HTML snippet that shows the backbone in 3Dmol.js (N, CA, C, O; Angstrom):
<script src="https://3Dmol.org/build/3Dmol-min.js"></script>
<div id="view" style="width:600px;height:400px;position:relative"></div>
<script>
const pdb = `
ATOM      1  N   ALA A   1      82.408   8.825 -21.886  1.00  0.00           N
ATOM      2  CA  ALA A   1      83.228   7.717 -21.357  1.00  0.00           C
ATOM      3  C   ALA A   1      83.511   6.603 -22.228  1.00  0.00           C
ATOM      4  O   ALA A   1      82.573   6.159 -22.891  1.00  0.00           O
ATOM      5  N   LEU A   2      84.626   6.093 -22.331  1.00  0.00           N
ATOM      6  CA  LEU A   2      85.248   5.166 -23.177  1.00  0.00           C
ATOM      7  C   LEU A   2      84.782   3.806 -22.421  1.00  0.00           C
ATOM      8  O   LEU A   2      85.156   3.658 -21.258  1.00  0.00           O
ATOM      9  N   CYS A   3      84.005   2.836 -23.015  1.00  0.00           N
ATOM     10  CA  CYS A   3      83.591   1.616 -22.595  1.00  0.00           C
ATOM     11  C   CYS A   3      84.095   0.529 -23.376  1.00  0.00           C
ATOM     12  O   CYS A   3      83.694   0.360 -24.528  1.00  0.00           O
ATOM     13  N   LEU A   4      84.986  -0.260 -22.816  1.00  0.00           N
ATOM     14  CA  LEU A   4      85.592  -1.451 -23.614  1.00  0.00           C
ATOM     15  C   LEU A   4      85.360  -2.751 -22.914  1.00  0.00           C
ATOM     16  O   LEU A   4      85.387  -2.823 -21.686  1.00  0.00           O
ATOM     17  N   SER A   5      85.141  -3.742 -23.657  1.00  0.00           N
ATOM     18  CA  SER A   5      84.891  -5.061 -22.857  1.00  0.00           C
ATOM     19  C   SER A   5      86.448  -5.685 -22.504  1.00  0.00           C
ATOM     20  O   SER A   5      87.456  -5.291 -23.091  1.00  0.00           O
ATOM     21  N   SER A   6      86.455  -6.548 -21.622  1.00  0.00           N
ATOM     22  CA  SER A   6      87.689  -7.045 -20.978  1.00  0.00           C
ATOM     23  C   SER A   6      88.606  -7.702 -22.065  1.00  0.00           C
ATOM     24  O   SER A   6      89.834  -7.661 -21.995  1.00  0.00           O
ATOM     25  N   SER A   7      87.950  -8.277 -23.020  1.00  0.00           N
ATOM     26  CA  SER A   7      88.463  -8.870 -24.120  1.00  0.00           C
ATOM     27  C   SER A   7      89.325  -7.891 -25.084  1.00  0.00           C
ATOM     28  O   SER A   7      90.440  -8.162 -25.531  1.00  0.00           O
ATOM     29  N   THR A   8      88.672  -6.830 -25.292  1.00  0.00           N
ATOM     30  CA  THR A   8      89.139  -5.649 -26.022  1.00  0.00           C
ATOM     31  C   THR A   8      90.285  -5.000 -25.419  1.00  0.00           C
ATOM     32  O   THR A   8      91.265  -4.612 -26.055  1.00  0.00           O
ATOM     33  N   MET A   9      90.091  -4.871 -23.892  1.00  0.00           N
ATOM     34  CA  MET A   9      90.977  -4.151 -23.220  1.00  0.00           C
ATOM     35  C   MET A   9      92.320  -4.858 -23.232  1.00  0.00           C
ATOM     36  O   MET A   9      93.346  -4.190 -23.108  1.00  0.00           O
ATOM     37  N   GLY A  10      92.367  -6.207 -23.378  1.00  0.00           N
ATOM     38  CA  GLY A  10      93.555  -7.032 -23.408  1.00  0.00           C
ATOM     39  C   GLY A  10      94.307  -6.814 -24.732  1.00  0.00           C
ATOM     40  O   GLY A  10      95.524  -6.996 -24.754  1.00  0.00           O
ATOM     41  N   LYS A  11      93.631  -6.426 -25.855  1.00  0.00           N
ATOM     42  CA  LYS A  11      94.184  -6.282 -27.126  1.00  0.00           C
ATOM     43  C   LYS A  11      94.565  -4.850 -27.394  1.00  0.00           C
ATOM     44  O   LYS A  11      95.366  -4.603 -28.296  1.00  0.00           O
ATOM     45  N   THR A  12      94.017  -3.855 -26.634  1.00  0.00           N
ATOM     46  CA  THR A  12      94.374  -2.402 -26.798  1.00  0.00           C
ATOM     47  C   THR A  12      95.348  -1.886 -25.758  1.00  0.00           C
ATOM     48  O   THR A  12      95.255  -2.117 -24.552  1.00  0.00           O
ATOM     49  N   THR A  13      96.317  -1.144 -26.357  1.00  0.00           N
ATOM     50  CA  THR A  13      97.249  -0.565 -25.318  1.00  0.00           C
ATOM     51  C   THR A  13      96.739   0.798 -24.934  1.00  0.00           C
ATOM     52  O   THR A  13      95.860   1.366 -25.581  1.00  0.00           O
ATOM     53  N   THR A  14      97.315   1.312 -23.858  1.00  0.00           N
ATOM     54  CA  THR A  14      96.973   2.646 -23.362  1.00  0.00           C
ATOM     55  C   THR A  14      97.381   3.704 -24.313  1.00  0.00           C
ATOM     56  O   THR A  14      96.702   4.729 -24.368  1.00  0.00           O
ATOM     57  N   GLY A  15      98.497   3.548 -25.119  1.00  0.00           N
ATOM     58  CA  GLY A  15      98.927   4.550 -25.941  1.00  0.00           C
ATOM     59  C   GLY A  15      97.828   4.552 -27.172  1.00  0.00           C
ATOM     60  O   GLY A  15      97.523   5.626 -27.689  1.00  0.00           O
ATOM     61  N   GLN A  16      97.306   3.445 -27.576  1.00  0.00           N
ATOM     62  CA  GLN A  16      96.205   3.513 -28.629  1.00  0.00           C
ATOM     63  C   GLN A  16      95.002   4.294 -28.123  1.00  0.00           C
ATOM     64  O   GLN A  16      94.452   5.131 -28.839  1.00  0.00           O
ATOM     65  N   ILE A  17      94.619   4.035 -26.960  1.00  0.00           N
ATOM     66  CA  ILE A  17      93.280   4.815 -26.467  1.00  0.00           C
ATOM     67  C   ILE A  17      93.617   6.075 -26.227  1.00  0.00           C
ATOM     68  O   ILE A  17      92.666   6.818 -26.464  1.00  0.00           O
ATOM     69  N   VAL A  18      94.756   6.747 -25.784  1.00  0.00           N
ATOM     70  CA  VAL A  18      95.116   8.032 -25.652  1.00  0.00           C
ATOM     71  C   VAL A  18      95.101   8.810 -27.179  1.00  0.00           C
ATOM     72  O   VAL A  18      94.567   9.885 -27.453  1.00  0.00           O
ATOM     73  N   ASN A  19      95.753   8.034 -27.939  1.00  0.00           N
ATOM     74  CA  ASN A  19      95.755   8.583 -29.510  1.00  0.00           C
ATOM     75  C   ASN A  19      94.307   8.680 -29.945  1.00  0.00           C
ATOM     76  O   ASN A  19      93.931   9.708 -30.509  1.00  0.00           O
ATOM     77  N   LEU A  20      93.561   7.789 -29.744  1.00  0.00           N
ATOM     78  CA  LEU A  20      92.048   7.837 -30.285  1.00  0.00           C
ATOM     79  C   LEU A  20      91.422   8.967 -29.611  1.00  0.00           C
ATOM     80  O   LEU A  20      90.738   9.763 -30.254  1.00  0.00           O
ATOM     81  N   LEU A  21      91.640   9.106 -28.176  1.00  0.00           N
ATOM     82  CA  LEU A  21      90.862  10.357 -27.687  1.00  0.00           C
ATOM     83  C   LEU A  21      91.391  11.574 -28.096  1.00  0.00           C
ATOM     84  O   LEU A  21      90.651  12.505 -28.414  1.00  0.00           O
ATOM     85  N   SER A  22      92.765  11.666 -28.122  1.00  0.00           N
ATOM     86  CA  SER A  22      93.158  13.017 -28.598  1.00  0.00           C
ATOM     87  C   SER A  22      92.823  13.359 -30.012  1.00  0.00           C
ATOM     88  O   SER A  22      92.635  14.530 -30.340  1.00  0.00           O
ATOM     89  N   ASN A  23      92.744  12.361 -30.865  1.00  0.00           N
ATOM     90  CA  ASN A  23      92.289  12.712 -32.268  1.00  0.00           C
ATOM     91  C   ASN A  23      90.880  13.127 -32.209  1.00  0.00           C
ATOM     92  O   ASN A  23      90.557  14.092 -32.901  1.00  0.00           O
ATOM     93  N   ASP A  24      89.949  12.512 -31.450  1.00  0.00           N
ATOM     94  CA  ASP A  24      88.581  12.952 -31.355  1.00  0.00           C
ATOM     95  C   ASP A  24      88.457  14.320 -30.859  1.00  0.00           C
ATOM     96  O   ASP A  24      87.672  15.104 -31.393  1.00  0.00           O
ATOM     97  N   VAL A  25      89.286  14.693 -29.738  1.00  0.00           N
ATOM     98  CA  VAL A  25      89.147  15.976 -29.316  1.00  0.00           C
ATOM     99  C   VAL A  25      89.567  16.930 -30.321  1.00  0.00           C
ATOM    100  O   VAL A  25      88.905  17.960 -30.450  1.00  0.00           O
ATOM    101  N   ASN A  26      90.682  16.700 -31.119  1.00  0.00           N
ATOM    102  CA  ASN A  26      91.021  17.531 -32.195  1.00  0.00           C
ATOM    103  C   ASN A  26      89.946  17.722 -33.131  1.00  0.00           C
ATOM    104  O   ASN A  26      89.754  18.857 -33.567  1.00  0.00           O
ATOM    105  N   ARG A  27      89.167  16.698 -33.523  1.00  0.00           N
ATOM    106  CA  ARG A  27      88.014  16.982 -34.541  1.00  0.00           C
ATOM    107  C   ARG A  27      86.909  17.803 -34.011  1.00  0.00           C
ATOM    108  O   ARG A  27      86.355  18.634 -34.731  1.00  0.00           O
ATOM    109  N   PHE A  28      86.549  17.601 -32.733  1.00  0.00           N
ATOM    110  CA  PHE A  28      85.422  18.428 -32.159  1.00  0.00           C
ATOM    111  C   PHE A  28      85.989  19.811 -32.162  1.00  0.00           C
ATOM    112  O   PHE A  28      85.177  20.727 -32.285  1.00  0.00           O
ATOM    113  N   ASP A  29      87.439  20.148 -32.030  1.00  0.00           N
ATOM    114  CA  ASP A  29      87.815  21.549 -31.957  1.00  0.00           C
ATOM    115  C   ASP A  29      87.754  22.158 -33.432  1.00  0.00           C
ATOM    116  O   ASP A  29      87.485  23.344 -33.622  1.00  0.00           O
ATOM    117  N   GLN A  30      88.003  21.323 -34.384  1.00  0.00           N
ATOM    118  CA  GLN A  30      87.850  21.635 -35.793  1.00  0.00           C
ATOM    119  C   GLN A  30      86.359  21.871 -36.156  1.00  0.00           C
ATOM    120  O   GLN A  30      86.020  22.676 -37.023  1.00  0.00           O
ATOM    121  N   VAL A  31      85.571  21.188 -35.503  1.00  0.00           N
ATOM    122  CA  VAL A  31      84.063  21.309 -36.000  1.00  0.00           C
ATOM    123  C   VAL A  31      83.599  22.733 -35.358  1.00  0.00           C
ATOM    124  O   VAL A  31      82.711  23.370 -35.924  1.00  0.00           O
ATOM    125  N   THR A  32      84.051  23.096 -34.479  1.00  0.00           N
ATOM    126  CA  THR A  32      83.625  24.376 -33.951  1.00  0.00           C
ATOM    127  C   THR A  32      84.110  25.535 -34.757  1.00  0.00           C
ATOM    128  O   THR A  32      83.527  26.618 -34.704  1.00  0.00           O
ATOM    129  N   ILE A  33      85.104  25.345 -35.460  1.00  0.00           N
ATOM    130  CA  ILE A  33      85.587  26.347 -36.461  1.00  0.00           C
ATOM    131  C   ILE A  33      84.799  26.397 -37.749  1.00  0.00           C
ATOM    132  O   ILE A  33      84.347  27.453 -38.192  1.00  0.00           O
ATOM    133  N   PHE A  34      84.646  25.219 -38.338  1.00  0.00           N
ATOM    134  CA  PHE A  34      84.178  25.022 -39.583  1.00  0.00           C
ATOM    135  C   PHE A  34      82.503  24.977 -39.629  1.00  0.00           C
ATOM    136  O   PHE A  34      81.921  25.033 -40.712  1.00  0.00           O
ATOM    137  N   LEU A  35      81.875  24.885 -38.529  1.00  0.00           N
ATOM    138  CA  LEU A  35      80.305  24.824 -38.398  1.00  0.00           C
ATOM    139  C   LEU A  35      79.684  26.115 -38.776  1.00  0.00           C
ATOM    140  O   LEU A  35      78.558  26.208 -39.262  1.00  0.00           O
ATOM    141  N   HIS A  36      80.524  27.160 -38.511  1.00  0.00           N
ATOM    142  CA  HIS A  36      80.121  28.480 -38.972  1.00  0.00           C
ATOM    143  C   HIS A  36      79.758  28.696 -40.443  1.00  0.00           C
ATOM    144  O   HIS A  36      78.919  29.514 -40.819  1.00  0.00           O
ATOM    145  N   TYR A  37      80.599  27.736 -41.391  1.00  0.00           N
ATOM    146  CA  TYR A  37      80.533  27.954 -42.756  1.00  0.00           C
ATOM    147  C   TYR A  37      79.113  27.364 -43.185  1.00  0.00           C
ATOM    148  O   TYR A  37      78.593  27.757 -44.229  1.00  0.00           O
ATOM    149  N   LEU A  38      78.485  26.406 -42.362  1.00  0.00           N
ATOM    150  CA  LEU A  38      77.265  25.760 -42.769  1.00  0.00           C
ATOM    151  C   LEU A  38      76.044  26.919 -43.157  1.00  0.00           C
ATOM    152  O   LEU A  38      75.258  26.805 -44.097  1.00  0.00           O
ATOM    153  N   TRP A  39      76.092  27.899 -42.320  1.00  0.00           N
ATOM    154  CA  TRP A  39      75.057  28.833 -42.483  1.00  0.00           C
ATOM    155  C   TRP A  39      75.543  30.224 -43.214  1.00  0.00           C
ATOM    156  O   TRP A  39      74.811  30.996 -43.833  1.00  0.00           O
ATOM    157  N   VAL A  40      76.805  30.342 -43.016  1.00  0.00           N
ATOM    158  CA  VAL A  40      77.159  31.617 -43.773  1.00  0.00           C
ATOM    159  C   VAL A  40      77.537  31.399 -45.214  1.00  0.00           C
ATOM    160  O   VAL A  40      77.542  32.354 -45.991  1.00  0.00           O
ATOM    161  N   GLY A  41      77.865  30.135 -45.620  1.00  0.00           N
ATOM    162  CA  GLY A  41      78.064  29.942 -47.083  1.00  0.00           C
ATOM    163  C   GLY A  41      77.004  30.099 -47.859  1.00  0.00           C
ATOM    164  O   GLY A  41      77.112  30.794 -48.869  1.00  0.00           O
ATOM    165  N   PRO A  42      75.747  29.463 -47.518  1.00  0.00           N
ATOM    166  CA  PRO A  42      74.720  29.688 -48.389  1.00  0.00           C
ATOM    167  C   PRO A  42      74.143  31.208 -48.400  1.00  0.00           C
ATOM    168  O   PRO A  42      73.628  31.726 -49.391  1.00  0.00           O
ATOM    169  N   LEU A  43      74.299  31.784 -47.246  1.00  0.00           N
ATOM    170  CA  LEU A  43      73.785  33.311 -47.193  1.00  0.00           C
ATOM    171  C   LEU A  43      74.825  34.174 -47.983  1.00  0.00           C
ATOM    172  O   LEU A  43      74.364  35.171 -48.540  1.00  0.00           O
ATOM    173  N   GLN A  44      76.040  33.952 -48.095  1.00  0.00           N
ATOM    174  CA  GLN A  44      76.961  34.669 -48.917  1.00  0.00           C
ATOM    175  C   GLN A  44      76.582  34.395 -50.500  1.00  0.00           C
ATOM    176  O   GLN A  44      76.581  35.272 -51.364  1.00  0.00           O
ATOM    177  N   ALA A  45      76.276  33.076 -50.696  1.00  0.00           N
ATOM    178  CA  ALA A  45      76.089  32.790 -52.165  1.00  0.00           C
ATOM    179  C   ALA A  45      74.752  33.518 -52.607  1.00  0.00           C
ATOM    180  O   ALA A  45      74.610  33.853 -53.783  1.00  0.00           O
ATOM    181  N   ILE A  46      73.816  33.751 -51.702  1.00  0.00           N
ATOM    182  CA  ILE A  46      72.608  34.294 -52.176  1.00  0.00           C
ATOM    183  C   ILE A  46      72.847  35.727 -52.224  1.00  0.00           C
ATOM    184  O   ILE A  46      72.346  36.380 -53.140  1.00  0.00           O
ATOM    185  N   ALA A  47      73.614  36.324 -51.269  1.00  0.00           N
ATOM    186  CA  ALA A  47      73.909  37.767 -51.491  1.00  0.00           C
ATOM    187  C   ALA A  47      74.809  38.103 -52.704  1.00  0.00           C
ATOM    188  O   ALA A  47      74.627  39.165 -53.298  1.00  0.00           O
ATOM    189  N   VAL A  48      75.751  37.260 -53.083  1.00  0.00           N
ATOM    190  CA  VAL A  48      76.526  37.506 -54.119  1.00  0.00           C
ATOM    191  C   VAL A  48      75.849  37.388 -55.498  1.00  0.00           C
ATOM    192  O   VAL A  48      76.107  38.127 -56.449  1.00  0.00           O
ATOM    193  N   THR A  49      74.814  36.223 -55.507  1.00  0.00           N
ATOM    194  CA  THR A  49      73.936  36.214 -56.604  1.00  0.00           C
ATOM    195  C   THR A  49      73.054  37.377 -56.899  1.00  0.00           C
ATOM    196  O   THR A  49      72.778  37.849 -58.002  1.00  0.00           O
ATOM    197  N   THR A  50      72.638  37.775 -55.651  1.00  0.00           N
ATOM    198  CA  THR A  50      71.726  39.108 -55.868  1.00  0.00           C
ATOM    199  C   THR A  50      72.473  40.416 -56.177  1.00  0.00           C
ATOM    200  O   THR A  50      71.904  41.408 -56.633  1.00  0.00           O
ATOM    201  N   LEU A  51      73.727  40.354 -55.910  1.00  0.00           N
ATOM    202  CA  LEU A  51      74.484  41.734 -56.333  1.00  0.00           C
ATOM    203  C   LEU A  51      74.875  41.453 -57.772  1.00  0.00           C
ATOM    204  O   LEU A  51      74.859  42.419 -58.536  1.00  0.00           O
ATOM    205  N   LEU A  52      75.259  40.146 -58.296  1.00  0.00           N
ATOM    206  CA  LEU A  52      75.655  39.926 -59.685  1.00  0.00           C
ATOM    207  C   LEU A  52      74.450  40.178 -60.446  1.00  0.00           C
ATOM    208  O   LEU A  52      74.543  40.867 -61.462  1.00  0.00           O
ATOM    209  N   TRP A  53      73.349  39.717 -60.094  1.00  0.00           N
ATOM    210  CA  TRP A  53      71.988  39.832 -60.848  1.00  0.00           C
ATOM    211  C   TRP A  53      71.705  41.295 -61.055  1.00  0.00           C
ATOM    212  O   TRP A  53      71.218  41.599 -62.144  1.00  0.00           O
ATOM    213  N   MET A  54      71.914  42.160 -60.260  1.00  0.00           N
ATOM    214  CA  MET A  54      71.733  43.580 -60.282  1.00  0.00           C
ATOM    215  C   MET A  54      72.792  44.169 -61.330  1.00  0.00           C
ATOM    216  O   MET A  54      72.502  45.135 -62.036  1.00  0.00           O
ATOM    217  N   GLU A  55      73.982  43.557 -61.388  1.00  0.00           N
ATOM    218  CA  GLU A  55      74.981  44.105 -62.255  1.00  0.00           C
ATOM    219  C   GLU A  55      74.902  43.602 -63.678  1.00  0.00           C
ATOM    220  O   GLU A  55      74.932  44.399 -64.616  1.00  0.00           O
ATOM    221  N   ILE A  56      74.797  42.244 -63.868  1.00  0.00           N
ATOM    222  CA  ILE A  56      75.006  41.661 -65.218  1.00  0.00           C
ATOM    223  C   ILE A  56      73.629  40.808 -65.623  1.00  0.00           C
ATOM    224  O   ILE A  56      73.553  40.229 -66.707  1.00  0.00           O
ATOM    225  N   GLY A  57      72.667  40.791 -64.750  1.00  0.00           N
ATOM    226  CA  GLY A  57      71.393  40.098 -65.085  1.00  0.00           C
ATOM    227  C   GLY A  57      71.449  38.705 -65.101  1.00  0.00           C
ATOM    228  O   GLY A  57      72.172  38.115 -64.298  1.00  0.00           O
ATOM    229  N   ILE A  58      70.793  38.129 -65.895  1.00  0.00           N
ATOM    230  CA  ILE A  58      70.613  36.605 -65.796  1.00  0.00           C
ATOM    231  C   ILE A  58      71.776  35.888 -66.098  1.00  0.00           C
ATOM    232  O   ILE A  58      71.830  34.700 -65.780  1.00  0.00           O
ATOM    233  N   SER A  59      72.843  36.505 -66.742  1.00  0.00           N
ATOM    234  CA  SER A  59      74.073  35.852 -66.860  1.00  0.00           C
ATOM    235  C   SER A  59      74.696  35.294 -65.666  1.00  0.00           C
ATOM    236  O   SER A  59      75.418  34.301 -65.756  1.00  0.00           O
ATOM    237  N   CYS A  60      74.471  35.850 -64.587  1.00  0.00           N
ATOM    238  CA  CYS A  60      75.010  35.395 -63.331  1.00  0.00           C
ATOM    239  C   CYS A  60      74.654  34.014 -62.840  1.00  0.00           C
ATOM    240  O   CYS A  60      75.357  33.357 -62.072  1.00  0.00           O
ATOM    241  N   LEU A  61      73.510  33.636 -63.348  1.00  0.00           N
ATOM    242  CA  LEU A  61      73.046  32.378 -63.113  1.00  0.00           C
ATOM    243  C   LEU A  61      73.948  31.131 -63.844  1.00  0.00           C
ATOM    244  O   LEU A  61      74.036  30.012 -63.339  1.00  0.00           O
ATOM    245  N   ALA A  62      74.533  31.479 -64.987  1.00  0.00           N
ATOM    246  CA  ALA A  62      75.465  30.491 -65.521  1.00  0.00           C
ATOM    247  C   ALA A  62      76.612  30.235 -64.575  1.00  0.00           C
ATOM    248  O   ALA A  62      76.946  29.066 -64.383  1.00  0.00           O
ATOM    249  N   GLY A  63      77.243  31.212 -63.969  1.00  0.00           N
ATOM    250  CA  GLY A  63      78.238  31.229 -63.031  1.00  0.00           C
ATOM    251  C   GLY A  63      78.048  30.430 -61.719  1.00  0.00           C
ATOM    252  O   GLY A  63      78.882  29.704 -61.179  1.00  0.00           O
ATOM    253  N   MET A  64      76.823  30.698 -61.324  1.00  0.00           N
ATOM    254  CA  MET A  64      76.192  29.943 -60.143  1.00  0.00           C
ATOM    255  C   MET A  64      76.088  28.511 -60.472  1.00  0.00           C
ATOM    256  O   MET A  64      76.466  27.665 -59.661  1.00  0.00           O
ATOM    257  N   ALA A  65      75.588  28.189 -61.634  1.00  0.00           N
ATOM    258  CA  ALA A  65      75.307  26.874 -62.071  1.00  0.00           C
ATOM    259  C   ALA A  65      76.671  26.134 -61.977  1.00  0.00           C
ATOM    260  O   ALA A  65      76.782  25.093 -61.330  1.00  0.00           O
ATOM    261  N   VAL A  66      77.754  26.736 -62.678  1.00  0.00           N
ATOM    262  CA  VAL A  66      78.988  26.248 -62.635  1.00  0.00           C
ATOM    263  C   VAL A  66      79.629  25.791 -61.100  1.00  0.00           C
ATOM    264  O   VAL A  66      80.161  24.725 -60.789  1.00  0.00           O
ATOM    265  N   LEU A  67      79.390  26.927 -60.328  1.00  0.00           N
ATOM    266  CA  LEU A  67      79.752  26.650 -59.035  1.00  0.00           C
ATOM    267  C   LEU A  67      79.136  25.515 -58.365  1.00  0.00           C
ATOM    268  O   LEU A  67      79.843  24.746 -57.714  1.00  0.00           O
ATOM    269  N   ILE A  68      77.849  25.337 -58.468  1.00  0.00           N
ATOM    270  CA  ILE A  68      77.086  24.358 -57.747  1.00  0.00           C
ATOM    271  C   ILE A  68      77.432  22.972 -58.371  1.00  0.00           C
ATOM    272  O   ILE A  68      77.462  21.980 -57.642  1.00  0.00           O
ATOM    273  N   ILE A  69      77.701  22.882 -59.741  1.00  0.00           N
ATOM    274  CA  ILE A  69      78.096  21.676 -60.323  1.00  0.00           C
ATOM    275  C   ILE A  69      79.522  21.249 -59.751  1.00  0.00           C
ATOM    276  O   ILE A  69      79.799  20.062 -59.583  1.00  0.00           O
ATOM    277  N   LEU A  70      80.331  22.192 -59.486  1.00  0.00           N
ATOM    278  CA  LEU A  70      81.735  21.852 -59.025  1.00  0.00           C
ATOM    279  C   LEU A  70      81.718  21.512 -57.602  1.00  0.00           C
ATOM    280  O   LEU A  70      82.572  20.783 -57.098  1.00  0.00           O
ATOM    281  N   LEU A  71      80.717  22.055 -56.930  1.00  0.00           N
ATOM    282  CA  LEU A  71      80.488  21.617 -55.506  1.00  0.00           C
ATOM    283  C   LEU A  71      80.001  20.304 -55.227  1.00  0.00           C
ATOM    284  O   LEU A  71      80.390  19.661 -54.252  1.00  0.00           O
ATOM    285  N   LEU A  72      79.039  19.826 -56.170  1.00  0.00           N
ATOM    286  CA  LEU A  72      78.565  18.518 -56.138  1.00  0.00           C
ATOM    287  C   LEU A  72      79.556  17.569 -56.696  1.00  0.00           C
ATOM    288  O   LEU A  72      79.636  16.427 -56.242  1.00  0.00           O
ATOM    289  N   LEU A  73      80.329  17.994 -57.679  1.00  0.00           N
ATOM    290  CA  LEU A  73      81.438  17.035 -58.117  1.00  0.00           C
ATOM    291  C   LEU A  73      82.425  16.807 -57.002  1.00  0.00           C
ATOM    292  O   LEU A  73      82.787  15.666 -56.715  1.00  0.00           O
ATOM    293  N   GLN A  74      82.834  17.793 -56.416  1.00  0.00           N
ATOM    294  CA  GLN A  74      83.755  17.715 -55.162  1.00  0.00           C
ATOM    295  C   GLN A  74      83.240  16.784 -54.196  1.00  0.00           C
ATOM    296  O   GLN A  74      83.948  15.841 -53.844  1.00  0.00           O
ATOM    297  N   SER A  75      81.960  16.961 -53.677  1.00  0.00           N
ATOM    298  CA  SER A  75      81.360  16.030 -52.743  1.00  0.00           C
ATOM    299  C   SER A  75      81.406  14.687 -53.164  1.00  0.00           C
ATOM    300  O   SER A  75      81.703  13.818 -52.344  1.00  0.00           O
ATOM    301  N   PHE A  76      81.122  14.370 -54.474  1.00  0.00           N
ATOM    302  CA  PHE A  76      81.040  13.058 -55.137  1.00  0.00           C
ATOM    303  C   PHE A  76      82.470  12.383 -54.972  1.00  0.00           C
ATOM    304  O   PHE A  76      82.549  11.248 -54.503  1.00  0.00           O
ATOM    305  N   PHE A  77      83.506  13.036 -55.330  1.00  0.00           N
ATOM    306  CA  PHE A  77      84.856  12.662 -55.410  1.00  0.00           C
ATOM    307  C   PHE A  77      85.315  12.313 -53.931  1.00  0.00           C
ATOM    308  O   PHE A  77      85.979  11.315 -53.648  1.00  0.00           O
ATOM    309  N   GLY A  78      84.851  13.316 -52.981  1.00  0.00           N
ATOM    310  CA  GLY A  78      85.252  13.269 -51.563  1.00  0.00           C
ATOM    311  C   GLY A  78      84.681  11.989 -50.951  1.00  0.00           C
ATOM    312  O   GLY A  78      85.337  11.354 -50.125  1.00  0.00           O
ATOM    313  N   MET A  79      83.459  11.606 -51.351  1.00  0.00           N
ATOM    314  CA  MET A  79      82.790  10.279 -50.777  1.00  0.00           C
ATOM    315  C   MET A  79      83.518   9.113 -51.551  1.00  0.00           C
ATOM    316  O   MET A  79      83.854   8.094 -50.948  1.00  0.00           O
ATOM    317  N   LEU A  80      83.726   9.262 -52.739  1.00  0.00           N
ATOM    318  CA  LEU A  80      84.555   8.263 -53.472  1.00  0.00           C
ATOM    319  C   LEU A  80      85.852   7.854 -52.975  1.00  0.00           C
ATOM    320  O   LEU A  80      86.140   6.664 -52.852  1.00  0.00           O
ATOM    321  N   PHE A  81      86.681   8.843 -52.672  1.00  0.00           N
ATOM    322  CA  PHE A  81      88.100   8.745 -52.221  1.00  0.00           C
ATOM    323  C   PHE A  81      88.101   8.337 -50.802  1.00  0.00           C
ATOM    324  O   PHE A  81      89.047   7.695 -50.345  1.00  0.00           O
ATOM    325  N   SER A  82      87.042   8.694 -50.055  1.00  0.00           N
ATOM    326  CA  SER A  82      87.092   8.355 -48.550  1.00  0.00           C
ATOM    327  C   SER A  82      86.756   6.896 -48.230  1.00  0.00           C
ATOM    328  O   SER A  82      86.735   6.466 -47.076  1.00  0.00           O
ATOM    329  N   SER A  83      86.511   6.203 -49.249  1.00  0.00           N
ATOM    330  CA  SER A  83      86.227   4.720 -49.070  1.00  0.00           C
ATOM    331  C   SER A  83      87.576   4.002 -49.199  1.00  0.00           C
ATOM    332  O   SER A  83      87.598   2.794 -48.964  1.00  0.00           O
ATOM    333  N   PHE A  84      88.712   4.643 -49.553  1.00  0.00           N
ATOM    334  CA  PHE A  84      89.848   3.847 -49.735  1.00  0.00           C
ATOM    335  C   PHE A  84      90.601   3.956 -48.487  1.00  0.00           C
ATOM    336  O   PHE A  84      91.665   3.352 -48.354  1.00  0.00           O
TER     337      PHE A  84
END
`;
const viewer = $3Dmol.createViewer("view");
viewer.addModel(pdb, "pdb");
viewer.setStyle({}, {cartoon: {color: "spectrum"}});
viewer.zoomTo();
viewer.render();
</script>
């Protein structure tokens, strides 16, 4: 339930409240889709690394290191740009 004080209710229109609630519902809908990748992503990375290890040996670790570095770099820039 959305609880607002009486002073805030005077400043907020019904359209703003409906817009806020509809955006939140949309985000919950998207979370159910992308939550799956939290567990399947690392599992796939381990499986691919294992298969590459069997094919090309220790060289596969260089590729996985680049992948992890790019993932960390993307996370850093995401946090940096979300503050704007």
